[in-house]
C-alpha positions as CSV (number, residue, x, y, z in Angstrom):
1,M,18.3,-6.1,3.0
2,N,17.8,-9.9,2.1
3,A,19.8,-10.0,-0.4
4,N,23.0,-8.8,1.3
5,I,22.4,-11.0,4.4
6,V,25.3,-12.8,2.9
7,L,27.6,-10.4,4.8
8,L,26.9,-12.4,8.2
9,K,29.0,-15.0,6.7
10,R,32.0,-12.7,6.0
11,S,31.6,-10.2,9.2
12,G,32.5,-10.9,12.6
13,F,29.2,-12.0,13.7
14,S,28.6,-15.3,14.1
15,F,25.7,-16.8,12.4
16,S,25.1,-20.3,13.9
17,I,25.7,-21.8,17.1
18,I,27.8,-24.3,15.3
19,A,30.2,-21.7,14.2
20,V,30.2,-20.1,17.7
21,F,31.5,-23.1,19.4
22,I,34.3,-23.8,16.9
23,L,35.1,-20.3,17.6
24,L,35.3,-20.5,21.5
25,F,36.4,-24.3,21.7
26,T,39.3,-24.9,19.1
27,G,42.4,-25.0,20.6
28,I,45.1,-23.1,19.3
29,V,48.1,-25.6,18.2
30,A,51.7,-25.3,17.5
31,A,52.6,-26.6,14.1
32,S,55.5,-26.8,11.6
33,V,55.5,-23.5,9.3
34,R,56.7,-25.2,6.5
35,F,54.1,-27.4,4.3
36,T,53.5,-28.9,0.9
37,P,50.6,-28.5,-1.0
38,P,49.4,-31.8,-2.8
39,P,50.6,-31.1,-6.4
40,G,47.3,-33.2,-7.7
41,G,44.7,-30.3,-6.9
42,D,43.8,-27.3,-8.6
43,R,43.1,-25.2,-5.7
44,F,44.7,-25.3,-2.0
45,S,43.4,-23.9,0.9
46,L,46.0,-22.4,3.3
47,A,43.9,-21.5,6.6
48,P,45.2,-24.6,8.3
49,H,49.0,-23.5,7.4
50,I,48.8,-20.1,7.9
51,E,50.0,-18.8,11.4
52,Y,49.3,-15.0,12.6
53,F,50.3,-12.2,15.0
54,E,48.5,-9.3,16.5
55,N,50.5,-6.5,15.6
56,S,50.4,-4.7,19.2
57,P,53.8,-3.5,19.1
58,G,53.7,-2.2,15.6
59,Y,56.2,-4.5,13.9
60,D,57.5,-3.6,10.4
61,I,58.5,-6.4,7.9
62,G,62.0,-6.4,9.0
63,E,60.9,-6.8,12.5
64,I,58.3,-9.3,12.1
65,A,60.7,-11.7,10.0
66,G,63.6,-11.2,12.3
67,R,62.8,-11.2,15.5
68,S,62.3,-14.9,17.2
69,D,60.3,-14.1,20.0
70,I,57.2,-13.2,18.3
71,E,54.6,-15.9,19.5
72,W,53.2,-16.7,16.2
73,K,49.7,-18.4,16.7
74,K,47.8,-21.1,14.5
75,S,44.1,-21.8,14.4
76,N,42.1,-24.6,12.8
77,Q,39.2,-22.5,11.3
78,K,38.3,-22.8,7.7
79,T,38.6,-19.0,7.5
80,L,40.8,-16.8,9.7
81,N,38.4,-14.4,10.7
82,F,38.9,-11.7,13.6
83,G,35.8,-9.7,13.3
84,F,36.0,-6.2,13.7
85,T,39.1,-4.9,15.4
86,Q,41.5,-2.2,15.8
87,S,44.4,-4.1,15.3
88,D,46.2,-4.9,12.5
89,Y,47.4,-8.5,11.8
90,W,50.4,-10.4,10.2
91,F,50.0,-13.6,8.6
92,R,52.8,-16.0,7.4
93,F,53.0,-19.2,5.7
94,H,56.1,-21.5,4.2
95,P,54.9,-23.4,1.5
96,D,57.3,-26.0,-0.5
97,L,56.6,-25.4,-3.8
98,S,59.7,-27.3,-5.3
99,S,57.2,-30.0,-7.0
100,Y,55.5,-27.2,-9.1
101,N,57.0,-26.0,-12.4
102,E,53.8,-23.6,-13.2
103,L,52.9,-20.1,-12.0
104,L,50.5,-20.2,-9.0
105,F,48.1,-17.4,-7.8
106,L,47.5,-16.9,-4.3
107,E,43.9,-15.3,-3.6
108,V,42.7,-13.5,-0.7
109,A,39.0,-13.9,-1.6
110,Y,37.5,-11.2,0.7
111,P,37.5,-8.0,-1.2
112,L,36.8,-5.4,1.8
113,L,40.0,-5.4,2.8
114,D,41.0,-1.9,3.3
115,F,45.1,-2.5,3.2
116,I,46.8,-5.5,2.6
117,E,50.5,-5.9,2.2
118,V,51.9,-9.2,0.3
119,Y,55.8,-9.6,0.9
120,K,56.8,-12.3,-1.5
121,P,60.6,-13.9,-1.0
122,D,63.0,-12.7,-3.2
123,G,66.5,-13.9,-2.3
124,E,67.2,-12.1,1.1
125,N,64.8,-9.4,0.4
126,W,61.2,-9.2,-0.4
127,T,59.1,-8.0,-3.6
128,T,56.0,-6.1,-1.8
129,V,52.5,-5.8,-3.1
130,S,50.4,-2.8,-1.5
131,T,46.8,-2.8,-2.4
132,G,43.1,-3.1,-0.8
133,D,39.8,-1.3,-1.0
134,M,41.1,2.0,0.2
135,R,43.7,2.3,-2.4
136,P,43.0,2.8,-6.3
137,F,42.1,-0.4,-8.3
138,S,45.2,0.2,-10.2
139,S,47.2,-0.8,-7.1
140,R,46.2,-4.2,-7.7
141,E,48.8,-6.8,-9.0
142,M,46.0,-8.2,-10.9
143,E,42.9,-6.8,-12.2
144,Y,40.4,-9.1,-10.3
145,R,37.3,-8.3,-8.0
146,T,39.2,-10.0,-4.8
147,F,43.2,-9.8,-4.5
148,L,45.1,-11.9,-6.3
149,F,48.9,-12.2,-6.6
150,E,51.1,-14.4,-8.3
151,I,53.3,-16.8,-6.9
152,D,56.4,-18.1,-8.7
153,P,57.4,-21.6,-7.4
154,A,61.0,-20.8,-8.1
155,Q,61.1,-18.5,-5.3
156,S,61.4,-20.4,-2.1
157,G,61.0,-19.0,1.4
158,I,58.2,-17.3,3.9
159,Y,55.5,-15.3,2.7
160,Y,54.2,-12.5,4.9
161,I,50.8,-10.6,4.8
162,H,50.0,-7.5,6.7
163,V,46.6,-6.6,6.8
164,K,44.4,-3.5,8.4
165,T,41.0,-3.0,7.7
166,D,37.9,-1.1,9.4
167,S,35.7,-3.9,7.9
168,S,35.4,-7.4,9.5
169,L,39.4,-8.5,9.0
170,Q,39.4,-12.1,7.5
171,L,41.8,-14.0,5.4
172,P,40.2,-16.6,3.2
173,A,43.5,-17.5,1.5
174,F,44.0,-20.0,-1.4
175,L,46.7,-20.9,-3.7
176,W,45.3,-21.8,-7.1
177,K,46.8,-23.3,-10.3
178,K,46.5,-20.4,-13.1
179,N,44.7,-22.3,-15.5
180,A,42.2,-23.6,-12.9
181,F,41.6,-20.3,-11.6
182,L,41.2,-19.1,-14.9
183,Q,38.6,-22.0,-15.6
184,N,36.9,-21.1,-12.1
185,M,37.1,-17.2,-12.9
186,N,34.9,-17.7,-16.2
187,Y,32.3,-20.4,-13.9
188,D,32.0,-18.0,-11.0
189,G,31.4,-15.1,-13.4
190,T,28.6,-16.8,-15.3
191,I,27.2,-17.6,-11.9
192,Y,27.0,-13.9,-10.9
193,G,26.1,-12.8,-14.3
194,I,23.3,-14.9,-14.2
195,Y,22.3,-14.1,-10.4
196,F,22.8,-10.0,-11.2
197,G,21.1,-10.5,-14.6
198,V,17.8,-12.1,-12.4
199,L,18.2,-8.9,-10.2
200,L,18.4,-6.6,-13.4
201,I,15.4,-8.1,-14.9
202,M,13.3,-8.0,-11.5
203,F,14.2,-4.3,-11.3
204,F,13.2,-3.4,-15.2
205,Y,9.9,-5.6,-14.6
206,N,9.0,-4.0,-11.4
207,L,10.1,-0.2,-12.5
208,F,7.9,-0.8,-15.7
209,I,4.6,-1.8,-13.7
210,F,5.3,1.0,-11.3
211,F,5.0,3.6,-14.2
212,S,1.8,1.7,-15.1
213,V,-0.1,1.5,-12.1
214,K,1.8,4.4,-10.2
215,E,1.7,2.4,-6.7
216,R,3.9,3.7,-4.2
217,V,4.7,0.1,-2.8
218,Y,6.1,-0.6,-6.4
219,L,8.4,2.4,-6.1
220,Y,9.7,1.1,-2.8
221,Y,10.3,-2.4,-4.4
222,V,11.9,-1.1,-7.2
223,I,14.5,1.0,-4.7
224,Y,14.9,-2.0,-2.4
225,I,16.0,-4.0,-5.4
226,L,18.4,-1.4,-7.0
227,S,20.0,-0.7,-3.5
228,A,20.3,-4.7,-3.0
229,L,22.0,-4.9,-6.3
230,L,24.6,-2.4,-5.8
231,A,25.3,-3.2,-2.2
232,Q,26.1,-6.9,-3.5
233,L,28.2,-5.4,-6.2
234,S,30.1,-3.9,-3.5
235,L,30.1,-6.6,-1.0
236,Y,31.5,-9.1,-4.0
237,G,34.0,-6.8,-4.8
238,F,32.4,-5.9,-8.6
239,S,32.0,-2.1,-7.7
240,A,35.9,-1.7,-6.8
241,Q,36.5,-3.6,-10.6
242,Y,34.0,-1.8,-12.5
243,L,32.2,1.2,-11.0
244,W,34.1,3.0,-8.3
245,R,38.2,1.9,-9.4
246,D,39.7,5.3,-8.5
247,D,37.2,6.0,-6.0
248,P,38.5,4.2,-2.7
249,I,36.9,6.8,-0.2
250,W,32.9,6.1,-1.8
251,L,33.7,2.4,-2.6
252,N,34.6,2.1,1.4
253,H,31.3,3.9,2.1
254,S,29.1,2.6,-0.5
255,L,28.2,-1.0,1.3
256,P,26.8,0.7,4.5
257,V,25.3,3.0,2.4
258,F,23.5,0.7,0.1
259,L,22.6,-1.7,2.9
260,S,21.1,0.9,4.9
261,I,18.8,2.2,1.8
262,D,18.3,-1.4,1.0
263,I,16.8,-2.3,4.8
264,L,15.0,1.2,4.7
265,F,12.9,0.7,1.5
266,G,12.6,-3.2,2.3
267,I,10.9,-2.2,5.4
268,L,8.9,0.5,3.7
269,F,7.9,-2.1,1.0
270,C,6.8,-4.7,3.6
271,V,4.9,-2.1,5.6
272,G,2.8,-1.3,2.4
273,F,2.5,-4.6,1.1
274,L,1.1,-6.0,4.2
275,N,-0.7,-3.0,5.1
276,L,0.5,-3.1,8.4
277,K,-0.9,0.4,9.8
278,T,-4.5,-1.1,9.5
279,R,-3.7,-4.9,9.8
280,A,-1.1,-4.9,12.4
281,P,-0.5,-1.3,14.3
282,I,2.1,-3.0,16.9
283,L,4.1,-4.8,14.1
284,Y,3.5,-1.2,12.3
285,W,5.3,0.9,15.0
286,I,8.2,-1.7,15.3
287,S,8.5,-1.5,11.4
288,A,8.6,2.4,11.7
289,G,11.4,2.2,14.5
290,L,13.2,-0.5,12.2
291,G,13.1,1.8,9.4
292,G,14.1,4.9,11.4
293,I,17.4,3.2,12.6
294,A,18.1,2.4,8.9
295,A,17.5,5.9,7.6
296,T,20.0,6.9,10.4
297,L,22.6,4.8,9.2
298,I,22.9,6.6,5.9
299,P,24.2,9.9,7.5
300,L,26.3,7.9,10.3
301,T,28.1,6.3,7.4
302,L,29.2,9.5,6.1
303,L,29.9,11.3,9.4
304,S,30.9,8.4,11.9
305,G,32.8,6.0,9.5
306,Y,32.3,2.7,8.5
307,V,32.5,0.4,11.7
308,L,29.9,1.8,13.8
309,A,27.6,1.8,10.4
310,M,28.3,-1.8,9.5
311,K,27.6,-3.0,13.1
312,V,24.0,-1.5,13.4
313,A,23.2,-2.8,9.7
314,I,24.5,-6.4,10.5
315,I,22.3,-6.4,13.8
316,L,19.5,-5.4,11.2
317,L,20.1,-7.7,8.8
318,V,20.1,-10.6,11.4
319,T,16.8,-9.1,12.8
320,I,14.7,-8.0,10.2
321,P,14.1,-11.3,7.8
322,F,12.8,-13.0,10.9
323,F,10.5,-10.1,11.9
324,L,9.2,-9.9,8.3
325,T,8.7,-13.5,7.7
326,G,6.9,-13.2,11.2
327,S,4.6,-10.4,9.8
328,G,3.9,-12.0,7.1
329,L,3.0,-15.2,8.8
330,Y,0.8,-13.0,11.3
331,V,-0.7,-11.4,8.7
332,L,-1.4,-14.4,6.4
333,L,-3.4,-16.1,9.6
334,K,-5.2,-12.9,9.8
335,G,-7.0,-13.9,6.4
336,A,-5.1,-12.0,3.9
337,K,-4.4,-14.1,0.8
338,T,-2.0,-11.7,-0.3
339,A,0.5,-12.7,2.4
340,R,0.9,-16.1,0.8
341,L,3.7,-15.5,-1.8
342,F,4.9,-12.6,0.5
343,L,5.8,-15.3,3.3
344,L,7.1,-17.9,1.0
345,A,9.9,-15.3,-0.5
346,W,11.1,-14.8,3.2
347,V,11.4,-18.1,3.7
348,A,13.3,-18.9,1.0
349,L,15.5,-16.5,1.9
350,L,16.0,-17.8,5.5
351,L,16.4,-21.2,3.9
352,G,19.2,-19.8,1.6
353,L,20.9,-18.5,4.8
354,L,20.5,-21.6,6.8
355,T,22.4,-23.7,4.2
356,T,25.0,-21.3,3.9
357,A,25.5,-21.4,8.0
358,L,25.3,-25.3,7.9
359,G,28.0,-25.1,5.4
360,A,30.5,-22.8,6.8
361,S,30.1,-24.8,10.1
362,G,30.9,-28.0,8.4
363,V,27.5,-29.5,9.7
364,I,27.4,-30.6,5.7
365,E,29.7,-30.8,3.4
366,N,30.5,-27.8,0.7
367,S,28.8,-28.1,-2.5
368,F,27.6,-25.9,-5.3
369,L,24.2,-25.4,-2.8
370,T,26.2,-24.4,0.3
371,D,28.3,-21.8,-2.0
372,Y,25.8,-20.0,-4.0
373,S,22.7,-20.7,-1.3
374,V,22.5,-17.3,-0.3
375,Q,22.4,-16.1,-4.0
376,I,19.7,-19.0,-5.0
377,G,17.6,-17.6,-1.8
378,T,17.7,-14.1,-2.4
379,A,16.9,-14.5,-6.2
380,L,14.1,-16.6,-5.2
381,E,12.8,-13.9,-3.0
382,M,13.1,-11.5,-5.4
383,V,11.0,-13.2,-8.2
384,L,8.6,-14.7,-5.4
385,L,8.0,-11.1,-4.1
386,S,7.3,-9.5,-7.8
387,L,4.8,-12.7,-8.2
388,A,3.2,-11.6,-4.7
389,L,2.9,-7.8,-6.2
390,A,1.4,-9.2,-9.4
391,D,-0.8,-11.8,-7.1
392,R,-2.0,-8.8,-5.0
393,I,-3.2,-7.2,-8.1
394,N,-5.1,-9.7,-9.2
395,I,-6.3,-10.3,-5.4
396,M,-7.4,-6.4,-5.4
397,K,-9.2,-7.0,-8.8
398,E,-11.0,-10.0,-6.9
399,E,-12.1,-8.1,-4.1
400,H,-13.1,-4.9,-6.3
401,A,-15.2,-7.1,-8.5
402,D,-16.8,-8.7,-5.2
403,A,-17.6,-5.1,-4.0
404,L,-19.3,-4.3,-7.3
405,K,-21.4,-7.2,-6.7
406,Q,-22.3,-6.4,-3.4
407,K,-23.3,-3.0,-4.3
408,L,-25.3,-4.2,-7.3
409,A,-26.9,-6.3,-5.1
410,E,-27.7,-3.8,-2.9
411,S,-29.1,-1.4,-5.8
412,E,-31.5,-4.1,-6.8
413,K,-33.5,-3.0,-3.6
414,V,-33.9,0.0,-4.7
415,A,-34.2,-0.8,-8.7
416,A,-37.7,0.2,-9.0
417,L,-37.3,3.6,-7.7
418,S,-34.0,4.3,-9.2
419,D,-35.3,2.8,-12.9
420,T,-38.3,5.8,-12.5
421,F,-36.2,8.3,-11.3
422,R,-32.7,8.0,-13.7
423,K,-35.1,8.8,-16.5
424,F,-35.6,12.4,-15.1
425,V,-32.1,12.8,-13.4
426,P,-28.9,11.2,-15.3
427,V,-27.4,8.4,-13.2
428,K,-23.7,10.1,-14.1
429,F,-25.3,13.2,-12.4
430,I,-26.1,11.3,-9.3
431,E,-22.7,9.4,-9.1
432,Y,-20.7,12.5,-9.6
433,L,-22.5,13.6,-6.1
434,K,-21.1,10.5,-4.5
435,K,-24.4,9.1,-4.0
436,E,-25.6,5.8,-4.8
437,H,-29.1,6.4,-6.1
438,I,-31.2,9.4,-6.2
439,T,-33.2,9.1,-2.6
440,Q,-29.5,10.0,-1.1
441,V,-29.4,13.6,-2.5
442,S,-30.0,16.5,-0.7
443,L,-30.1,20.5,-1.4
444,G,-27.1,22.0,-1.7
445,D,-25.2,18.9,-2.5
446,H,-22.5,19.8,-5.4
447,V,-18.6,19.1,-6.8
448,E,-16.8,20.9,-8.7
449,R,-14.6,19.0,-11.7
450,E,-13.9,19.7,-15.4
451,M,-16.4,18.3,-18.1
452,T,-17.0,19.1,-21.6
453,I,-20.3,20.4,-22.5
454,L,-21.9,20.0,-25.8
455,F,-25.0,22.1,-27.0
456,A,-26.7,20.9,-30.1
457,D,-29.8,22.8,-31.4
458,I,-32.6,22.3,-34.4
459,R,-32.2,25.0,-36.8
460,G,-35.2,27.0,-37.4
461,F,-37.4,24.6,-35.5
462,T,-39.9,27.4,-35.2
463,G,-40.8,27.3,-38.7
464,I,-40.9,23.5,-38.8
465,S,-43.1,23.3,-35.7
466,E,-45.5,25.8,-37.0
467,G,-46.9,23.4,-39.7
468,M,-47.1,20.5,-37.1
469,T,-49.7,19.3,-34.6
470,P,-48.8,19.5,-31.1
471,E,-48.8,15.5,-31.4
472,D,-46.6,15.8,-34.3
473,N,-44.2,17.8,-32.6
474,F,-43.8,15.6,-29.7
475,N,-43.3,12.9,-32.0
476,F,-40.5,14.5,-34.1
477,L,-38.6,15.5,-30.9
478,N,-38.8,12.3,-29.3
479,S,-37.8,10.7,-32.8
480,Y,-35.0,13.3,-33.3
481,L,-33.8,12.8,-29.4
482,G,-34.1,9.1,-29.6
483,T,-31.4,9.1,-32.4
484,I,-29.0,11.3,-30.8
485,G,-29.3,10.0,-27.0
486,P,-27.8,6.8,-27.4
487,I,-24.8,8.0,-29.4
488,I,-24.0,10.8,-26.6
489,R,-24.1,7.7,-24.0
490,N,-22.0,5.3,-26.4
491,H,-19.4,8.1,-26.4
492,G,-18.9,8.2,-22.4
493,G,-21.5,11.4,-21.9
494,F,-25.0,12.0,-20.8
495,I,-28.1,14.3,-21.6
496,D,-28.2,16.9,-18.3
497,K,-31.0,19.1,-19.8
498,Y,-33.7,19.0,-22.8
499,I,-34.0,22.8,-23.6
500,G,-37.2,22.9,-26.2
501,D,-35.6,21.4,-29.5
502,G,-32.1,21.6,-27.9
503,I,-30.2,19.4,-25.7
504,M,-27.1,20.3,-23.2
505,A,-24.6,17.1,-22.5
506,L,-21.7,16.1,-20.4
507,F,-18.9,14.4,-21.0
508,P,-16.8,13.8,-18.0
509,D,-14.0,12.0,-19.7
510,S,-12.4,13.4,-22.6
511,P,-13.1,16.3,-25.0
512,E,-12.6,13.9,-27.7
513,D,-15.5,11.9,-26.6
514,A,-17.6,14.9,-27.0
515,V,-16.2,15.5,-30.7
516,Q,-16.6,12.3,-31.9
517,A,-20.0,12.3,-30.6
518,G,-21.1,15.3,-32.4
519,I,-19.4,13.8,-35.9
520,Q,-21.8,10.6,-35.1
521,M,-24.7,13.0,-34.2
522,L,-24.2,14.8,-37.6
523,Y,-23.8,11.6,-39.7
524,H,-27.0,10.0,-38.1
525,L,-28.6,13.0,-38.8
526,N,-28.2,12.5,-42.4
527,R,-29.7,9.0,-42.1
528,F,-32.7,10.4,-40.2
529,N,-33.1,13.2,-42.8
530,A,-33.2,10.5,-45.5
531,N,-35.8,8.7,-43.8
532,R,-38.0,11.8,-43.4
533,L,-37.5,12.6,-47.0
534,Q,-38.8,9.1,-47.7
535,K,-42.1,10.4,-46.0
536,G,-42.1,13.4,-48.1
537,L,-40.9,15.9,-45.0
538,G,-38.2,18.4,-45.3
539,E,-34.6,18.1,-44.0
540,I,-33.6,19.4,-40.7
541,R,-30.3,20.8,-39.6
542,I,-28.7,20.8,-36.3
543,G,-25.7,23.3,-35.1
544,I,-23.4,21.8,-32.5
545,G,-21.0,24.1,-30.0
546,I,-18.4,21.9,-27.6
547,N,-16.7,23.6,-25.0
548,T,-14.6,22.4,-22.0
549,G,-13.8,23.6,-18.5
550,S,-14.3,23.5,-15.0
551,I,-18.1,23.5,-14.0
552,M,-20.0,23.2,-10.7
553,L,-22.6,20.2,-10.6
554,G,-25.3,20.3,-8.1
555,I,-28.8,20.6,-6.5
556,I,-30.4,23.5,-6.3
557,G,-34.4,24.6,-5.7
558,E,-36.0,24.5,-2.5
559,S,-37.3,21.6,-0.1
560,E,-40.3,21.0,-2.4
561,R,-38.5,21.1,-5.4
562,M,-35.4,20.6,-6.5
563,D,-33.3,20.2,-9.7
564,G,-30.0,18.8,-10.9
565,T,-28.1,21.6,-12.6
566,V,-24.9,22.6,-13.9
567,I,-23.3,26.2,-13.5
568,S,-20.0,27.7,-14.8
569,D,-18.7,30.2,-17.2
570,A,-17.6,27.1,-19.4
571,V,-21.2,26.3,-19.8
572,N,-22.3,29.9,-21.3
573,L,-19.3,29.8,-23.6
574,S,-20.5,26.2,-24.9
575,S,-23.9,27.7,-25.6
576,R,-22.6,30.9,-27.2
577,I,-20.2,28.5,-29.6
578,E,-23.6,26.8,-30.6
579,G,-24.9,30.0,-31.7
580,L,-21.9,30.8,-33.6
581,T,-22.7,27.8,-35.6
582,K,-25.6,30.1,-37.6
583,V,-23.1,32.9,-38.4
584,F,-20.4,30.5,-39.4
585,H,-22.8,28.2,-41.6
586,A,-20.7,25.6,-39.7
587,D,-22.7,22.3,-38.1
588,L,-19.9,21.9,-35.5
589,I,-17.8,24.1,-33.7
590,I,-15.3,23.7,-30.8
591,S,-13.6,26.0,-28.8
592,E,-9.8,26.2,-28.3
593,A,-9.8,24.3,-25.0
594,V,-11.2,21.2,-26.8
595,Y,-8.6,21.6,-29.7
596,S,-5.7,21.6,-27.3
597,R,-7.1,18.6,-25.8
598,I,-7.3,16.4,-28.6
599,N,-4.4,13.9,-28.9
600,D,-4.2,14.6,-32.7
601,P,-6.5,16.9,-34.1
602,G,-5.0,16.2,-37.7
603,I,-7.1,13.1,-37.7
604,Y,-10.4,15.1,-38.2
605,A,-11.5,17.4,-40.9
606,H,-11.0,20.7,-39.2
607,R,-10.2,24.5,-39.9
608,Y,-9.6,27.7,-38.0
609,L,-12.7,30.1,-37.4
610,G,-11.1,32.9,-36.0
611,L,-11.4,35.1,-33.0
612,V,-14.8,35.8,-32.2
613,R,-16.1,38.1,-29.3
614,V,-18.7,36.3,-27.1
615,K,-21.2,37.8,-24.7
616,G,-19.4,37.8,-21.5
617,K,-15.7,37.3,-22.4
618,K,-13.4,40.2,-22.2
619,K,-10.9,38.7,-24.6
620,P,-11.8,37.0,-28.3
621,V,-12.3,33.3,-28.3
622,P,-10.6,31.0,-31.2
623,V,-12.9,28.6,-32.4
624,F,-12.6,26.0,-34.9
625,E,-14.8,24.1,-37.5
626,V,-15.1,20.4,-37.6
627,F,-16.4,19.3,-41.2
628,E,-15.9,15.6,-41.0
629,N,-19.4,15.4,-42.1
630,D,-19.2,17.6,-45.3
631,E,-20.1,16.2,-48.7
632,T,-16.8,15.0,-50.2
633,E,-16.2,17.7,-52.6
634,S,-17.0,20.5,-50.1
635,R,-15.0,18.5,-47.5
636,A,-12.0,18.4,-50.2
637,R,-12.3,22.0,-51.3
638,K,-12.1,23.2,-47.2
639,L,-9.2,21.2,-46.9
640,E,-7.4,22.6,-50.2
641,T,-7.8,26.0,-48.9
642,K,-7.5,25.6,-45.2
643,S,-4.0,27.2,-45.4
644,E,-5.0,30.0,-47.3
645,L,-8.0,30.8,-44.8
646,E,-5.8,31.1,-42.2
647,E,-3.6,33.6,-43.7
648,G,-6.8,35.6,-44.4
649,I,-8.0,35.2,-40.9
650,K,-4.9,36.4,-39.6
651,C,-4.7,39.4,-41.9
652,F,-8.4,40.4,-41.0
653,N,-7.4,40.4,-37.2
654,N,-4.4,42.0,-37.4
655,G,-6.5,44.8,-39.3
656,E,-5.0,44.3,-43.0
657,L,-8.5,44.4,-44.1
658,Q,-7.6,44.8,-48.1
659,E,-5.1,41.9,-47.6
660,A,-7.4,40.0,-46.1
661,L,-10.1,40.7,-49.0
662,I,-7.7,39.7,-51.6
663,R,-7.5,36.4,-49.9
664,F,-10.9,35.6,-48.9
665,E,-12.0,36.5,-52.8
666,G,-9.4,34.4,-53.8
667,I,-10.6,31.2,-51.5
668,A,-14.4,32.0,-52.8
669,A,-13.6,31.9,-56.4
670,K,-12.0,28.1,-55.5
671,N,-15.1,27.2,-53.3
672,P,-17.8,29.5,-53.8
673,S,-20.5,27.6,-51.8
674,D,-18.3,28.5,-48.6
675,Q,-20.9,30.6,-46.6
676,L,-17.7,31.5,-44.2
677,L,-16.2,33.4,-46.7
678,K,-19.2,35.6,-47.4
679,H,-19.5,36.2,-43.9
680,Y,-15.8,37.4,-43.7
681,I,-16.2,39.3,-46.8
682,G,-19.3,41.2,-45.2
683,L,-17.3,42.0,-42.5
684,I,-14.6,43.8,-44.1
685,E,-17.2,45.7,-46.2
686,T,-18.8,46.8,-43.1
687,K,-15.6,48.1,-41.6
688,V,-14.2,49.8,-44.9
689,A,-17.6,51.5,-45.2
690,H,-17.3,52.6,-41.5
691,I,-13.8,54.0,-41.9
692,E,-14.8,55.7,-45.2
693,R,-17.3,57.7,-43.2
């Protein structure tokens, strides 16, 4: 939208009061047709010397050149501009080029003309060049974004130009020295290259941020920038030269289509950025109306043609920058710091438009600033809006931090109570019920979500505890649990229950957190055992089972006695898997659901244990052993025989018992201490014996 407001300069709508007065009150004067361009200049404007005729009678070149009763008119405007008109026009000029001995170029610097025919004098006849943006780009005499024609100074006479277009009918015509034009083309190309480069950088920068933060307002802004870029490529003639050379129909429709998309997503971006729905409901509904009009323009362009869509688009282009500037100012005055750079961006654009208007109306002299003020203002607007988005994120972070501080201050009021109860009910448990502290929970509160469940149990605890007093039992368990509790918390989990000598822990984020916690538990258990050995006590071993899935977390019981608990099939399966550690003689076993969610399972020493039938499950469950904590030799042998083991298990599952037995016995020869092989060999022997009976 804003990036294309330069259309105001090139449309039939005047955009400054001064330009209106010039258009209304400048007189039409008669003057000699023949003129002599000054030989010292590189570029010469033909506007003061061109005569025009509205071709109501429908004359052709023969009639227009041969009739003496035609009333040719002349205008003192810097650019001949007739706005949107259904008429076609003839133009003529009669230069005296006798003092020139080099090829000249005639440039018609408005690339949106549908049909333009240039008649060059050639003796008694004319050489005709027919082109326009409704003809293929190959019809142009010279490949350039505007319309460029060669002028031979040796051919003297009157030049005629015939124009018919649905766009605003303008004829900014110039005579160029060839070398001067080529130098200006390079200069102009550099300026536009920098300008479009800035827009592309802003596009990709904000697209990258959108993929990072997934905020819809960034998507609106990205589409806004892209449509502005495409609209300006059409407006300045680059689309005809590089994008749609041989598709004049789409080329003609692309400008209002991209303008409409630009306006629509510019409004959506501003509504979302300023949060107008909450902060300014009236402005929000006005924006919704403007956006609805812009959305309607897209099919209107394709169905009803160019003229109506362009007129409505230009009205919106005039209106919306002022409306959005006012909206930004209003929201800023309401205390929204995020509107600071937003407002500055639209002010930069409006200053660019004002500078262009003042230059076009002659109030200030033309210069680099007036020639490119729209581009400068638009580029500044795009950059400032990108910075505004970044500023918005920082402000939101600050507001979030302030909110956290406020929560912290409130929580300190109930800190004593919370500190007491959190030792009995995990804080995370309360948080997932969306309560700030335990005093807010009620019977029946529950939430369903996916978590990873870890069960850990001391093997043979009954035998160990028989030799200890009750006090020793409590000291032992507290020492052991004091070791593994921090490990679970450090990996993003929390202990939900103590079950005698076992625990059930929940990991809400990633299943890999639970796996790493299990590995660390076994590592610290070795250190725990080393300390026990120094005291003359025996080693202990634990089994860990991990599964992930959907769970129901909530409060059960009755009004006088409540407890937090977790209920689901995933919890039951995790408990069953922990029980399998005794069967498979493995310290840590994980389910396939956990295995499949590990980013890179290869970083852990692991192997497939096979399919197991678990009580309560109709289908066998694939399970895996993680033996990262095995002694070096055992670990190496398990890794060495990993592929052979998987083949043996595959044969076993397929009922190929003899083949499986051969493979398991072969592995056992390499790794005699592997208790898993004894398990499978025992299963095979039992099955074979049953078959033989």
